[in-house]
N, C-alpha and C positions, 0 to 999 in steps of 0.2 A: 795651424799646424796639423789639423785634421786633414787627412789625405783625400780631399775632394778634388773634383775637376775645378779648373779656374772658374770662379763665379762671375758670369757675364753680366749679372745685374749690378755689380759694383761700378761706381763711377770710374775707378781705376783698378781693373782686375790684374794689371801688371804695370810696370813703370820703366820708361826709358828716359834718360836725361843725357843731353849732349851740350857741352859748352857752357854750363851754368856754374858760376862762381869757381870753386876749386875742383869741380868735377868735369873732366874732359869728356868722359863717357861712362855711363853706368846703365846696366840692364838688370832689372829685378823681374824674373819671369812670372812670379806669382805674388800678389798681395792678398791679404785676407780681409774679412770684415773688420778685424782688429790686427794691426801689424805692429810689432815691436822691433825697433832698430837698435842693434847693439854694435859695439866696436870701440876701438881706442879713441881717446880724446883727439880731436882735430882730424878725424878720418872723414868727416863730412855728413854726419847724421843730421845736424841742424839744417845744412844746405838741402838735404833731401826734403825735409818738411817745407822749407821755403820754396823749393821748386814745385811742390804740390800746391802751395798757395797760388803761385803764378798760374798753374794749370786751372785751378778752380776759378780764378778771375779771368781766365782766357787771355792772359797776357796784357790786361788793361794797364795803361801807363801809371795809374795811381798806385797799383800794388808794387810796381818797380820803384817808384819814389818812396813808398812806405818802407820797403826793405833797405834802401839806401839811408833813410833817416834813422831807422832802428840800429843800423851799424855805424852811425855817425860818419858817413862817407860824404864829405862836403868838398867843394872846390870853389876857389875865388871866381866870382862871376863878374867882377868889375875891377878895372885897374885904377880907379880913382884914388889918388893918394890920400885924400881926406876921408873917404868913406869906402871901405871895401865891403862888398856884399858877397854872400855865399849862397851856393845852390847845391842841390843833390848831385853827387858824382855817380852817374849811372854806369861808369866803366866797371865797377865792382860786380855788376850782374853777369858780366861775360868772363869766360875762362881766361886766365892770364891777365885780366883787367885790360884787354885789348878792345879799344873802341875805334875800329877802322872799318873801311868799306868791306862788306861781305862777312864781317863778324856776325855770328848767329848763335841762338839758343834754341833747342828743341826739347819739349817736355810732353809726355803723354804715354798712352798704353804702348807696350812693345808690339811690333809687327802690325801696327795700324796707323800708317802714315797719314791717312785722312783725318785722324782724330788728334794729331799732334798740335800743340800750341807752339808757334814759332815767333821768336823775337829777333829781328834782323836789323843790321845797320846798312843803310842804302844811301845812294846819292839821289837828290831830288830832281824832278824834271823841271823844265823851264818855267812852267806855270807856278809851281810851288816856290821856286826861287823868287819870282816876281812878288808873290804874296808876302814872303818873308822880308824882302827889301822894303815893301810898303809898310809893314808892321813895325819894323825895327829901325831906330835912328842910327845904327852903326853901319859902317861900311862893310858890305858883303860881296863875295864873289863865289863863283861855282866851287872854287877850291877849298873854301872854309865852311861849307854847309853840309851837314849830314842830317838824315832823317832816321828815326827808329820806326820800324814797321812791325806791327803784330798781325799774325795771320792765324785764323782758326775757322775751320769749316768753310774754307774758300772766301771768307770775309776778311777784308784788310782794313787796318786803321793806321794812320801815319801821325806822328807828331815830331816837331823840329827839335834838333839837338845841335846847336851851333858851336863850333870851336874855331877860334882864330888866335893868332899871336899878335899882341899889340907891340909895335916897334917903339912906341912912346914910353910905355911902362915896363915892358919886358914880361908882363904877366900873361898867363894863359887866360883868355876870356871865354867863358862858357855861358851859354844861355839856352834855356829851353822853356817853351810855354805849352801849357796843356790845351793847345788848339789842335783839333783833329781834322784830318781830311779823310774822305771816303764815305763817312756817314755822319748825319747830324747828331746822332747819339751812338753809344756803343752798340755795334751791330749784332752781338750774340748774347745769349742768355748765360749769365754766370751761375756758378754753383754756390749754394749756401755753405759757409764754413766759419769756424771759430778757431782761434789760436791761443794756447796758453803757454807762456814762456816758462823758463826755469824758475823765475821769481814768483812771488805770491801775487795773485790778481788784485789790482787796486780797487778801492771802494767804488769809484765811479763806474768801473766796468761791471762789478758785482751788482750795483744798483740797476744798471741797464739790463743785465741778464734777468734780475729778479722781477722787473716790471713785466716781462714776457710770460712769467710762470705764476705770478701771484694769484691766489684763489683758484688754482687748478690742481689736478692730481699730482703735479710735480712737487708741490709743497711736501707731500708725504715722502717722496723719494729723497728730497733734500734732508728731511729729518732722519731718514734711514741712513743716509751717508754720514751725517754728523754723529749718529749713535755708533756707527762703525769706527769713526775716528776716536771716540771716547771709550771704546770697549776696554774694560778693565780698570778704568779710572774711578769708578764709583759714581759717575755723573750720568744723568739721562736727560736727553733733550726732549721737551714737550712741544715747543713751538719755536718758530724763527721768523723774523721780519727785518725790513730795512727802515731805519728811522733817520730823522734829520741829525746832522752832526752839530753839536753845540759849539765846537771850535770854529769860529768864523774865519780864522786864518787859514784853515785847511781848504785846499781846492777840492777835496773829496767831501762833498756836502752831505752825503748820506753814509750810514754805516750799518752793518749787520749786528743784530742783537738776538739773543736766544733766551727762552724761558726754560730753566732747568727744573726738574722735579725736586720738590722740597725746598725751593728757593722762592722767596716772595717776590723779589725784583729781578727783571731781566739783566743779563750780563752781556758785555760786548763779546762778539764772536772771537775777536783777537785774543781775549783773555784765556781762551781754550787751547791756544797753541797753533803752530803752523800747520799741523796735520788737519785740523778742523777747517782752517781757511782753504787749504789746498783741495780737500774733498768737497767743500761747499762750492768752490769755483768750478771743479770738474763736473759736478752734477748740474749746475746751472748752464755751463757751456754745452753739455749734452742736450739739455732741453732747448737750447737756442740754435741747434744745427741739425734738426731733423731733416732727413732726406738729403743730407750733405756730408761735409767732412768735419772732423775734429782733429786738430794737430796739437800734440802735447809734447813739449820739450822737457826732458829730464823728469819724467812723470813721477818718480818716487820722491822727489824733493819735499821734505817736511813730513813725510809719512813714515810711521814706524814699521819696521820689517814684519811685525806680527800681523799687520793689516793688509799686506800687499796681495796675498792670495784672494781675500774677500773683495778687495778693490777691483781686481781683474775680473772676478766673477760678475761683479756689478756692471762693469763697463761692457763686457761681452754680452750680457743680457740686454742692457739698454740699447746698445748699438744694433743688435738684431731686431728688437721690437720697433725701433724707430728709424730703420733704414739709414743708419749713420755708418760711414766708413772712418775708422779711427787709425791714425798713424802716430806713434809715440816713439820717443827715444829714451834710452837709459844708459847709465854707466855702472850700474850696480848688479852684482850677481844675485842678491836676494830678490830684486825686482824680476829678474829673468826666471828664477826658480818659481816664484809665486805665479808668474804668467803661465809657465809651462803646466803647473799643477791645475790651475783654473781652466786652461784650454783643454787639458786632457779629460777633465770631468764634464765639460760642456760639450755634449754630443751634437748640438745644433749649430754652433757658431764656428766660423773659420778663424782660428787664431794662428798667425804666422810669425815666427821669429826669424829675422834676417840679421846676419852679422856682416858688416861692411869691412872689407879689407882693401889694401892697396898693394898691387903686385906690379913691379917694374913701372911705376908711375900711373898705372891704370886701376880704376876701382872695380872690385868684384863683389858680388852678393852671394852669400852662402846661407841656404835655408836649413834650419834644424827642425826635426820632428819633436813632438812632446817626449817620446820615449828616449830619443837621443839625449834630450836635456835631463831627464830623470837619471839616466846612466851617468851623465857627466857630473851631476850633483853628488851622486853616491861615491864617485871616484875622484871628486875634486878636480875635474878637468875644466880648464879655463875656456869659456866661450864668449867672454865679453868682447 
């Protein structure tokens, strides 16, 4: 929200989305080092974060499948009466769930066509059809074969997405394999990124993050974040680590424990509340996405409103020092207010607040300055 020129050093100094999920078209002229997205429930804030994930992965088919799996979007992939198999339904990636020839998605910086990631539905050529027929024991024809093509920086990658109607069973039969054409491996460099959902980060993910920062200066930053979460509770964190989980039934085989001042034995991190777990996860995720992106959905979840300003000051500072671009969503006014106050005080970081709106079926992005937010807070003007 500091009124700088667009920062060209950012991975995404601006954002254009076309045809992705529920977003027919959206243009955000300016993103910051840290960008907070606000707006009514269902307006598409999470979809914007997901679109940025697709951009960071340069449209790799695996991120498309991951998104489908996270949304539990499945489709019957076999009409066998005795055994029905399910696969990821990729139609949810495209606006209106249309998976037909020439359906497409475009994501990237505004006004820079060369830097867009494109995901397109296309018909295969004769050579590709022959390969599919050889690989698949089902009857195929030109009419029931589609490919999904991803394009970035003039590099193309194809993978099959087969659709046909079985006259015997009446089921829609869907099949796709992660077999690529164009390159033996993914042809472009992806961007480092981490994603935190609205729920608390699971133990196995925290353990993975922790292994990357153990015995580094980041341990002190983790402790600082935990002390922030416990501010006013009378508790002070001295150390933190991950240990084996004694519950063998748990799939999360390791858990976080902390050493509190004036406590002889360490205590589980979870005993300190959701705020401590949330801040622990945010700090570790920041450590694991240096020179990349961090996406946080409903960032304030579990965190007390009294901590929000200091949380944003912490995120702004770490993001600047480690070349991280952060995009987060919120539905809370206290989170917005804390963000505005922190960004106003931080003269070195670009903090941008964007409110998403839908006008006549089209998405619009409205940017607010810090001072506009301060005035809104004083006069109880709604900007969520």
